[in-house]
N, CA, C and O atoms as a GROMACS GRO file, in nm:
protein
  236
    1MET      N    1   2.865   0.583   0.913
    1MET     CA    2   2.818   0.601   0.734
    1MET      C    3   2.792   0.531   0.688
    1MET      O    4   2.718   0.558   0.593
    2LYS      N    5   2.836   0.329   0.721
    2LYS     CA    6   2.811   0.204   0.660
    2LYS      C    7   2.704   0.210   0.674
    2LYS      O    8   2.632   0.208   0.574
    3ASP      N    9   2.635   0.222   0.834
    3ASP     CA   10   2.507   0.213   0.855
    3ASP      C   11   2.445   0.276   0.795
    3ASP      O   12   2.348   0.209   0.760
    4LEU      N   13   2.440   0.403   0.745
    4LEU     CA   14   2.297   0.480   0.684
    4LEU      C   15   2.323   0.433   0.564
    4LEU      O   16   2.222   0.484   0.516
    5LYS      N   17   2.368   0.384   0.481
    5LYS     CA   18   2.428   0.356   0.367
    5LYS      C   19   2.345   0.178   0.360
    5LYS      O   20   2.279   0.132   0.266
    6LEU      N   21   2.364   0.142   0.431
    6LEU     CA   22   2.284  -0.024   0.472
    6LEU      C   23   2.123   0.031   0.468
    6LEU      O   24   2.047  -0.008   0.379
    7GLU      N   25   2.089   0.108   0.554
    7GLU     CA   26   1.943   0.146   0.601
    7GLU      C   27   1.935   0.216   0.458
    7GLU      O   28   1.846   0.149   0.406
    8MET      N   29   1.967   0.291   0.382
    8MET     CA   30   1.902   0.371   0.286
    8MET      C   31   1.904   0.241   0.176
    8MET      O   32   1.804   0.240   0.105
    9ASP      N   33   2.002   0.130   0.148
    9ASP     CA   34   1.965   0.048   0.062
    9ASP      C   35   1.847  -0.056   0.120
    9ASP      O   36   1.775  -0.111   0.037
   10ILE      N   37   1.830  -0.082   0.258
   10ILE     CA   38   1.745  -0.197   0.316
   10ILE      C   39   1.573  -0.085   0.278
   10ILE      O   40   1.467  -0.144   0.257
   11LEU      N   41   1.577  -0.011   0.277
   11LEU     CA   42   1.468   0.103   0.227
   11LEU      C   43   1.433   0.103   0.128
   11LEU      O   44   1.312   0.104   0.102
   12LYS      N   45   1.551   0.100   0.015
   12LYS     CA   46   1.482   0.098  -0.096
   12LYS      C   47   1.448  -0.022  -0.186
   12LYS      O   48   1.377  -0.022  -0.287
   13ILE      N   49   1.519  -0.135  -0.122
   13ILE     CA   50   1.449  -0.246  -0.146
   13ILE      C   51   1.298  -0.280  -0.093
   13ILE      O   52   1.209  -0.326  -0.164
   14ALA      N   53   1.290  -0.253   0.024
   14ALA     CA   54   1.131  -0.256   0.102
   14ALA      C   55   1.044  -0.152   0.029
   14ALA      O   56   0.922  -0.163   0.013
   15SER      N   57   1.110  -0.061  -0.008
   15SER     CA   58   0.978   0.009  -0.129
   15SER      C   59   0.941  -0.019  -0.217
   15SER      O   60   0.822  -0.003  -0.243
   16LYS      N   61   1.026  -0.075  -0.305
   16LYS     CA   62   1.036  -0.112  -0.438
   16LYS      C   63   0.949  -0.281  -0.351
   16LYS      O   64   0.847  -0.262  -0.418
   17ALA      N   65   0.929  -0.351  -0.306
   17ALA     CA   66   0.874  -0.463  -0.297
   17ALA      C   67   0.745  -0.438  -0.256
   17ALA      O   68   0.646  -0.499  -0.295
   18VAL      N   69   0.750  -0.313  -0.147
   18VAL     CA   70   0.562  -0.268  -0.115
   18VAL      C   71   0.512  -0.200  -0.249
   18VAL      O   72   0.443  -0.102  -0.220
   19LYS      N   73   0.517  -0.209  -0.323
   19LYS     CA   74   0.508  -0.082  -0.460
   19LYS      C   75   0.454  -0.218  -0.562
   19LYS      O   76   0.341  -0.220  -0.610
   20GLU      N   77   0.538  -0.310  -0.580
   20GLU     CA   78   0.478  -0.466  -0.655
   20GLU      C   79   0.398  -0.538  -0.597
   20GLU      O   80   0.326  -0.610  -0.667
   21ALA      N   81   0.383  -0.542  -0.428
   21ALA     CA   82   0.243  -0.569  -0.419
   21ALA      C   83   0.118  -0.530  -0.377
   21ALA      O   84   0.014  -0.584  -0.338
   22GLN      N   85   0.169  -0.393  -0.403
   22GLN     CA   86   0.082  -0.276  -0.392
   22GLN      C   87  -0.039  -0.330  -0.514
   22GLN      O   88  -0.151  -0.378  -0.500
   23LYS      N   89   0.049  -0.295  -0.644
   23LYS     CA   90   0.016  -0.365  -0.767
   23LYS      C   91  -0.033  -0.450  -0.811
   23LYS      O   92  -0.117  -0.437  -0.900
   24LYS      N   93   0.007  -0.570  -0.760
   24LYS     CA   94  -0.014  -0.716  -0.720
   24LYS      C   95  -0.199  -0.655  -0.684
   24LYS      O   96  -0.263  -0.611  -0.779
   25SER      N   97  -0.219  -0.657  -0.638
   25SER     CA   98  -0.351  -0.658  -0.504
   25SER      C   99  -0.460  -0.595  -0.621
   25SER      O  100  -0.562  -0.644  -0.670
   26LEU      N  101  -0.400  -0.478  -0.639
   26LEU     CA  102  -0.476  -0.374  -0.771
   26LEU      C  103  -0.550  -0.470  -0.837
   26LEU      O  104  -0.672  -0.489  -0.830
   27GLU      N  105  -0.434  -0.551  -0.926
   27GLU     CA  106  -0.488  -0.610  -1.056
   27GLU      C  107  -0.546  -0.786  -1.024
   27GLU      O  108  -0.599  -0.863  -1.104
   28ASN      N  109  -0.523  -0.799  -0.924
   28ASN     CA  110  -0.674  -0.918  -0.868
   28ASN      C  111  -0.728  -0.851  -0.788
   28ASN      O  112  -0.756  -0.910  -0.683
   29GLY      N  113  -0.758  -0.735  -0.795
   29GLY     CA  114  -0.936  -0.733  -0.756
   29GLY      C  115  -0.945  -0.674  -0.616
   29GLY      O  116  -1.048  -0.654  -0.553
   30VAL      N  117  -0.806  -0.646  -0.572
   30VAL     CA  118  -0.814  -0.589  -0.385
   30VAL      C  119  -0.811  -0.477  -0.413
   30VAL      O  120  -0.767  -0.434  -0.520
   31ALA      N  121  -0.859  -0.406  -0.319
   31ALA     CA  122  -0.885  -0.264  -0.297
   31ALA      C  123  -0.688  -0.295  -0.212
   31ALA      O  124  -0.639  -0.403  -0.177
   32ASN      N  125  -0.621  -0.150  -0.204
   32ASN     CA  126  -0.544  -0.127  -0.120
   32ASN      C  127  -0.558   0.000  -0.021
   32ASN      O  128  -0.570   0.120  -0.045
   33VAL      N  129  -0.549  -0.096   0.134
   33VAL     CA  130  -0.567  -0.042   0.252
   33VAL      C  131  -0.473   0.117   0.294
   33VAL      O  132  -0.354   0.090   0.276
   34TYR      N  133  -0.478   0.171   0.311
   34TYR     CA  134  -0.388   0.294   0.393
   34TYR      C  135  -0.465   0.369   0.505
   34TYR      O  136  -0.588   0.378   0.505
   35ALA      N  137  -0.388   0.420   0.597
   35ALA     CA  138  -0.384   0.523   0.655
   35ALA      C  139  -0.320   0.610   0.709
   35ALA      O  140  -0.214   0.586   0.767
   36LYS      N  141  -0.390   0.769   0.698
   36LYS     CA  142  -0.328   0.892   0.720
   36LYS      C  143  -0.383   0.989   0.853
   36LYS      O  144  -0.487   1.054   0.867
   37ASN      N  145  -0.285   0.971   0.926
   37ASN     CA  146  -0.361   1.084   1.091
   37ASN      C  147  -0.472   1.049   1.107
   37ASN      O  148  -0.566   1.128   1.109
   38GLY      N  149  -0.493   0.849   1.130
   38GLY     CA  150  -0.567   0.763   1.173
   38GLY      C  151  -0.707   0.747   1.103
   38GLY      O  152  -0.811   0.685   1.122
   39THR      N  153  -0.654   0.838   1.011
   39THR     CA  154  -0.823   0.786   0.907
   39THR      C  155  -0.770   0.710   0.816
   39THR      O  156  -0.661   0.717   0.761
   40ILE      N  157  -0.868   0.627   0.804
   40ILE     CA  158  -0.828   0.499   0.668
   40ILE      C  159  -0.948   0.527   0.540
   40ILE      O  160  -1.069   0.546   0.529
   41TYR      N  161  -0.788   0.510   0.428
   41TYR     CA  162  -0.868   0.503   0.292
   41TYR      C  163  -0.820   0.374   0.174
   41TYR      O  164  -0.710   0.321   0.164
   42PHE      N  165  -0.914   0.355   0.113
   42PHE     CA  166  -0.909   0.251   0.036
   42PHE      C  167  -0.850   0.296  -0.108
   42PHE      O  168  -0.877   0.403  -0.164
   43GLN      N  169  -0.799   0.235  -0.139
   43GLN     CA  170  -0.759   0.253  -0.272
   43GLN      C  171  -0.830   0.136  -0.424
   43GLN      O  172  -0.760   0.041  -0.459
   44LEU      N  173  -0.904   0.149  -0.464
   44LEU     CA  174  -0.982   0.073  -0.552
   44LEU      C  175  -0.950   0.012  -0.644
   44LEU      O  176  -0.876   0.092  -0.702
   45PRO      N  177  -0.952  -0.094  -0.713
   45PRO     CA  178  -0.920  -0.147  -0.843
   45PRO      C  179  -0.852  -0.050  -0.926
   45PRO      O  180  -0.736  -0.029  -0.961
   46ASP      N  181  -0.981   0.010  -0.949
   46ASP     CA  182  -1.012   0.142  -1.066
   46ASP      C  183  -0.904   0.226  -1.042
   46ASP      O  184  -0.841   0.233  -1.148
   47GLY      N  185  -0.843   0.302  -0.946
   47GLY     CA  186  -0.771   0.418  -0.870
   47GLY      C  187  -0.874   0.455  -0.832
   47GLY      O  188  -0.875   0.529  -0.930
   48THR      N  189  -0.931   0.469  -0.802
   48THR     CA  190  -1.026   0.548  -0.685
   48THR      C  191  -0.984   0.546  -0.506
   48THR      O  192  -0.972   0.445  -0.436
   49ILE      N  193  -0.970   0.676  -0.466
   49ILE     CA  194  -0.968   0.631  -0.320
   49ILE      C  195  -1.045   0.694  -0.243
   49ILE      O  196  -1.092   0.806  -0.258
   50THR      N  197  -1.062   0.607  -0.145
   50THR     CA  198  -1.213   0.639  -0.079
   50THR      C  199  -1.239   0.602   0.057
   50THR      O  200  -1.182   0.500   0.096
   51GLN      N  201  -1.325   0.672   0.148
   51GLN     CA  202  -1.262   0.625   0.284
   51GLN      C  203  -1.384   0.528   0.272
   51GLN      O  204  -1.392   0.478   0.385
   52GLN      N  205  -1.457   0.489   0.215
   52GLN     CA  206  -1.558   0.420   0.236
   52GLN      C  207  -1.572   0.296   0.200
   52GLN      O  208  -1.580   0.279   0.079
   53MET      N  209  -1.579   0.189   0.279
   53MET     CA  210  -1.469   0.095   0.322
   53MET      C  211  -1.604  -0.018   0.157
   53MET      O  212  -1.721   0.011   0.131
   54PRO      N  213  -1.497  -0.159   0.074
   54PRO     CA  214  -1.544  -0.181   0.018
   54PRO      C  215  -1.588  -0.292   0.055
   54PRO      O  216  -1.547  -0.349   0.157
   55LYS      N  217  -1.666  -0.332  -0.013
   55LYS     CA  218  -1.794  -0.478   0.057
   55LYS      C  219  -1.711  -0.574   0.071
   55LYS      O  220  -1.687  -0.622   0.181
   56GLU      N  221  -1.665  -0.607  -0.016
   56GLU     CA  222  -1.532  -0.725   0.046
   56GLU      C  223  -1.482  -0.736   0.183
   56GLU      O  224  -1.470  -0.838   0.250
   57TYR      N  225  -1.453  -0.612   0.216
   57TYR     CA  226  -1.425  -0.604   0.324
   57TYR      C  227  -1.503  -0.636   0.464
   57TYR      O  228  -1.455  -0.692   0.563
   58MET      N  229  -1.651  -0.581   0.446
   58MET     CA  230  -1.769  -0.631   0.537
   58MET      C  231  -1.787  -0.739   0.576
   58MET      O  232  -1.910  -0.747   0.573
   59ARG      N  233  -1.745  -0.847   0.618
   59ARG     CA  234  -1.800  -0.948   0.703
   59ARG      C  235  -1.782  -0.972   0.806
   59ARG      O  236  -1.842  -1.065   0.860
   0.00000   0.00000   0.00000
């Protein structure tokens, strides 16, 4: 039971950190990248979600 509480606490802290990093990325004009079922999605700074790779990533 103690291990489950520790795991839940770690996941809560990690989730908060990820959300903050994603928010900062968007604020700095950098798209967030996600994968679901092998498909890549990009969340653009304006909130749009697309499968089209942003030009900043095409180098």
